[in-house]
C-alpha angles and dihedrals in degrees: 000000000000123000126245114298119259091244093056092048091049090051093051092048091051091048092052091047092051090047092051091047091050091050090047091049091048090049091049091048091048090047091049090047091048090047089048090048090049091049089048092048091045092050091043096052100029099072096066100036116130119253106269094186089077087075086074089073097024115142112187118226105272131191119262110224129199119203126198121236091271093052099256119135112264107172144346130214120193144145086203120017102233137152112202116222119186116233090246089061096042112110113244091229091061092049092048094049093054093046090050092051099038114019120004092178095049095126093045107047129073098233099296120059111214092184090052090049092051091046090051092049093051092045093051091048089051092048094046110130094011094100091239124146111262114253116240128215103202112138122221088256091053090051090051089052092048097043097043107027108022141041130257091252111144104225144117090246092058091050091052091050090045092055093047093049092046092057092047092047090052090054093048103042139040121253090247092055091050092049090046091054092047097049093048098042104043120108113232102176128250090082088296124142113182130010096273093057090045092052090055097042096046103033106009088236139121115246093256091055096058121114123224093262092049093049089048092052091054090048089052093061108068096082096055118345093185091056092058102040104153093220103041100027100030099151093046090048092053091047092051092044091051090050090055091049089053093051089050089055093046090052092050099246092122135014124258089247091055090047093052093048093048093047090054096055121094122250104248120175126192128204117244111272111257098180096100097047117109112212119213113139098180092050093045092049091052090053090048091055091048094050091049088052093050102038111007132248097283092058090046097051100031107019100083094227119180109215126191109204124207092230119128102211095207093050091042091055090047092049093048093051093044093053092046091048090049094050092046091048091051091046093051090051088059100051145248121309097193143256120329092231148334135252110207100182122043097198107130090350096174092059091047091048092048090052093056115095113232116247116264109267097029092113111160093010130102132230113236138177124221108242098173129021101166097082117110095217104044152327121283110222138185126215133211094259090058095255123128134223144166136243104210119221089248090064091051101051094089091059101089113155116275126218125181091350098307139084111276104153129089125261116287111258101164136017094250088063086073107033140005136215110294096019116143112227138180112236141175130200111256139185134175138069121348112259112244099212145348093279093062121100117250117271112272116260114247096006096157095178090064097033092110089069094063118039122234113278094041118144135190124225113245135191131194107241121238091203118085137197148173137226136193128185118187144168107254094208099053107016091238108156104227097181136006131177120187100190148327093294135349087220088070097044137347090209106121112224092186097059107014108035113094109206137159110264095207116192093355083078093058098085089069091055090051092045089055089053090050090051088053092058104270120129136218087259096051110124123232122185113247098203137122112304130190130185124197109199090187127218092097093295119143120268112257116226112179118202137200119249090251090049087231133109126226108195123225107012132177119243088246093060091045088065098034092054095031096235111191102191097052089046092056091045090050092047091054091047097053094034129252089242089068091046089050092052094051095044092051091046088055090050097238093131131359098225115013112195104233097231123131095242087063088068087071094053101268092142117091126244140149131258090245095053094045092046089051090053090052088049088059089054090048095051097048101267100307119144116247128180115216115238137180093191127066098181143353124205127189123232090276094054096255113143110240099169134028124174093205104059097166112139115249115187115208094010099113123090095355115152114226118245132177114275095017112157125233110260117247110250117190121241103236097171117128116247103232098173138023105272090220098058088038089059090047091059091044089054091049090050089051085060089058087067095039099046110354145067094314098049089128086080094063090087090069088072094216131112104266135163134186150123134248121220132198121172130216112302088005095279093147132026119199141175123186111185141157148181120214090277108024134053121198122184126181138179131192125193146114121281089230098047116245135139119292089211135286095272098042118107139157086268094056102036108027106027093066090056091052090047093053091052094047092046089064098032095052097038111128089005120125118253094256111191122224111271116253114215121220119266099054132107118216113216130179109243139165103254092208096063104012092236126130111282119253122228112281093015102153091195096058120123134185108259123194119231135176107245110277096021099085117124111277113217091199092062126065113244116260117225124208096223103151097259117128089238094057094042109079091022094077111127113251095000109107091171095060098107105120125091128219138244093055129065113279113245112259096020114106120235114253120251123247092265092058090072089066129069092012095165129195100102102144 
């Protein structure tokens, strides 16, 4: 048979050619349309794209950390908890795991991975109808664009923008920079931003300590951290982790043997280690406020600052306990206010008890329910864990009923006098000797030596105090605040009574009146008449008649005794003699108040100040009259380690980059502190304040056996109780009072309420420290005098002390003593006081009369 004709073959060939040309034309047209569409899309979405170049200087939000004086972590402030790790320090295993899980071609593509997109399309077609999660194709660069420049909106428009930005980012930045941004920015659940924070929060490890399976788990999280929570979605988390391990093996990052071993290990997370964290909420909050003031909130929560606090953790713990003990002791002296609640039905009482939130401020105590109240020797109680215990009668005797803030009920004879069946009480485990009566302190917690006296399972009754207080301990030479407590518990109130509460300091203000007198030429032995005093301000206002705490008068009295015994009347007489304008000038120079009203009642501490400001003023007495500025912060560094703040700015030549060698001397650093008062008169007042401890209102401190000085303070009607005290190298000031001012009680003073707090702090702070005496500056003469009358001591006088005098002002036995008694003859005749020219009983010229309000709340009782 013959083949196809030439005409037919030619026709077929032409037909095929035309078909091919048509297809080619269609392809070209489609390509042109596609290119046009791409150009249109590019033009449409390009004009409102965010500026990707800002990534060049991008600094991700990083946690600000505050460290205590010993280097332990104290607090963290962050909008996002992140630890930034430069790419050079990033472990290769971490980088490989995330590339295997998220973008295996990361170092090959240009921002968008066409092969990855095709693979994802084919995989999703294959998985269609199998209820499997769709596979994505976003590269790491696209994720950087989405996470840092775009929103999480799920839309075609966002994907187009993401792709455009990814290509541009790839052109502008190196692959390492892109990967660095990604690994530090990505959210991995568990409050973790970035891989370093996630390593700590999930495994309590640094990045270079992670095993293969741990790295793989972190790399499994970016897609959906909540879906792979190791606690709630444990099986899904292991499956996803093992998938990542398999991808790592496929890509050659690990061997098959390593992969198999890693996949067989359990997923074990570990909470972040909290052992090295120092807790002090009041101190940390004060630092937070200071940082906001210095740098703003954004720098605080996103700037990654590293802050070294001045806090001494041991002293801080001691101060916190001491103030709490002091407030509890005061509260117990004023009676029992009753149970915190009532349980009516005892069915499943442990579960009910466990569901009850503990009252704010009950830190360290337990909530218990009274199960039996008919025993003669104690209350049977149940606790939230189902265990039982007993409050012995000895631990209930203090709990006499309180009325109007004072004890009003009879003595406790039986347990049911305190609590009834079903009452909810706060308790604390106790051991130790049985308390004899209600005035005894509670048994010490954990006292093993005396544990035989109270059987196991014994508890003490506790009560959250209504009274509050504040405490500050600082270094008098630098102003560094070493400890600060702002109240009984920050859970009750974040208001800081050490730095924010403005209260009358009472007699703790008096030393600055006497210092003013010493600066005017008077001496510690100068005599002032302690006798009735009245002051008529005129204008129809009531006559002011200050009284001593004892309501007695003691005649001619040396300045020293006026402070030691806290005499009010002679203080007012002295203040009028020297002039309140001079007192005002000195007080403001010491920073106690900003604008003291120059009225006589202010000499007894009627002006308001804070514990911190008054403690700082006492620090300037302690250090010889040098100005110090209190600080809670030693140093601040930025995220790059550059120091941006330093409290101690003294110049130190030759101190930088000096290698240590044996026998190297300490560099000489100049003392740049301003001298705010004559160091000689400053020492005189320090010596007088030392007498307050030896013979005066703080004699309870003598048992410590260390050189100490200070001054008690109690305001009018006992609204506020203070003690400001110091050793040569530590100042501790404390205040106790109600937030809504009311009397602490007729018998409460600075000596009874505040001195025990100071004593407890100093007992720990000065333990094993030498008994360092107060430093005597040059230019003084030490003379033995009788402190009771200020005259030269006689041979064999057992009461004699060494008194400090400026040369030429010592007592002269050949001259009769001159008494400042308010008469015109005595005034102006005072030895060494050329300014003593005004009389008493009428307003001093140049000093304004006090307003009506100044006759009330005059402070300075004891």
